[in-house]
C-alpha positions in Angstrom: -39.8 151.8 -13.2 -37.8 151.8 -16.4 -34.0 152.7 -16.2 -32.0 154.1 -19.1 -28.5 152.9 -19.5 -25.8 155.4 -20.0 -22.3 154.9 -21.5 -20.4 154.3 -24.7 -21.5 151.9 -27.3 -19.0 149.5 -28.8 -18.9 151.6 -32.0 -18.1 154.8 -30.2 -15.5 153.0 -28.1 -13.8 151.7 -31.3 -13.8 155.2 -32.8 -12.3 156.8 -29.7 -9.7 154.0 -29.6 -8.8 154.7 -33.3 -8.4 158.4 -32.7 -6.1 157.7 -29.6 -4.2 155.1 -31.6 -3.6 157.5 -34.5 -2.4 160.2 -32.1 0.0 157.8 -30.5 1.3 156.7 -33.9 1.9 160.3 -34.9 3.7 161.0 -31.6 5.9 157.9 -32.1 6.9 159.2 -35.6 7.6 162.8 -34.4 9.3 162.1 -31.1 12.7 161.0 -32.6 12.9 164.1 -34.7 12.5 166.4 -31.7 14.7 164.2 -29.5 17.5 164.7 -32.1 16.9 168.5 -32.2 17.3 168.5 -28.4 20.6 166.6 -28.8 21.8 169.3 -31.3 20.9 172.1 -29.0 22.4 170.5 -25.9 25.6 169.6 -27.9 25.9 173.3 -29.0 25.3 174.5 -25.4 27.8 172.0 -24.0 30.4 173.0 -26.6 29.9 176.7 -25.8 30.8 175.9 -22.1 34.0 174.1 -23.1 37.2 175.9 -22.1 38.9 177.9 -24.9 36.3 177.3 -27.6 36.3 180.9 -28.6 40.0 180.6 -29.6 39.6 177.3 -31.6 39.6 177.1 -35.3 36.3 176.3 -37.1 37.4 172.8 -38.1 38.1 171.9 -34.5 34.8 173.3 -33.3 32.9 171.3 -36.0 34.8 168.1 -35.0 33.9 168.5 -31.3 30.3 169.3 -32.2 30.0 166.1 -34.3 31.7 164.0 -31.6 29.0 165.2 -29.2 26.3 164.4 -31.7 27.7 160.9 -32.3 27.4 160.2 -28.6 23.7 161.0 -28.9 23.3 158.8 -32.0 22.3 161.7 -34.1 22.7 161.0 -37.8 20.6 163.6 -39.7 22.9 166.6 -39.3 25.6 166.7 -42.0 28.8 168.9 -42.0 27.4 171.0 -44.8 24.5 172.0 -42.6 26.7 173.6 -40.0 27.9 177.2 -40.5 30.5 178.7 -38.3 30.9 182.5 -38.5 33.4 184.8 -36.8 31.8 187.2 -34.3 33.2 189.6 -31.8 34.8 187.5 -29.0 34.5 184.1 -30.6 32.3 182.2 -33.1 28.7 181.8 -33.9 27.6 178.3 -34.9 24.3 177.8 -36.9 22.8 174.4 -37.6 20.0 174.2 -40.1 18.7 170.8 -41.2 15.7 169.0 -42.5 14.3 165.6 -41.4 11.8 163.7 -43.5 10.0 160.7 -42.1 7.4 158.5 -43.8 4.0 158.7 -42.1 1.3 156.8 -43.9 1.6 155.5 -47.4 3.0 158.2 -49.6 2.6 160.9 -46.9 5.8 162.2 -45.2 6.3 164.4 -42.2 9.0 167.1 -42.8 10.7 168.9 -39.9 12.9 172.0 -40.5 15.1 172.6 -37.5 17.4 175.6 -36.8 19.7 176.1 -33.8 22.2 178.8 -33.1 24.8 179.2 -30.4 27.5 181.8 -29.7 30.9 180.3 -28.8 32.5 183.1 -26.7 34.9 183.4 -23.8 32.0 183.9 -21.5 30.5 180.5 -22.3 26.8 179.7 -23.0 24.3 182.4 -22.3 
């Protein structure tokens, strides 16, 4: 009685390993960009919960925001990318920035990130 063997060949195993490795490489390149965006959003939300933020001047709000970002080792957001606008009952803070990371050779990954948070007397919504 003849039995057929089932399973992966060495070549198919190497191909699967290459695909999984490339996916892991892409993930390692993209994760820091999204981790920084999470730091921006959590800094904005934490700042919105700070006592008296609605009555602060924009320079003070921006200073406190960048202090929180420095704690999270975030270095892609620049002061020119932060817009603070007056709204009823406080301020509206918008952060728009772009991150460019090299991927392979001359290919780059570009991420455009936008976050917005109201700084009112009620706190973060």
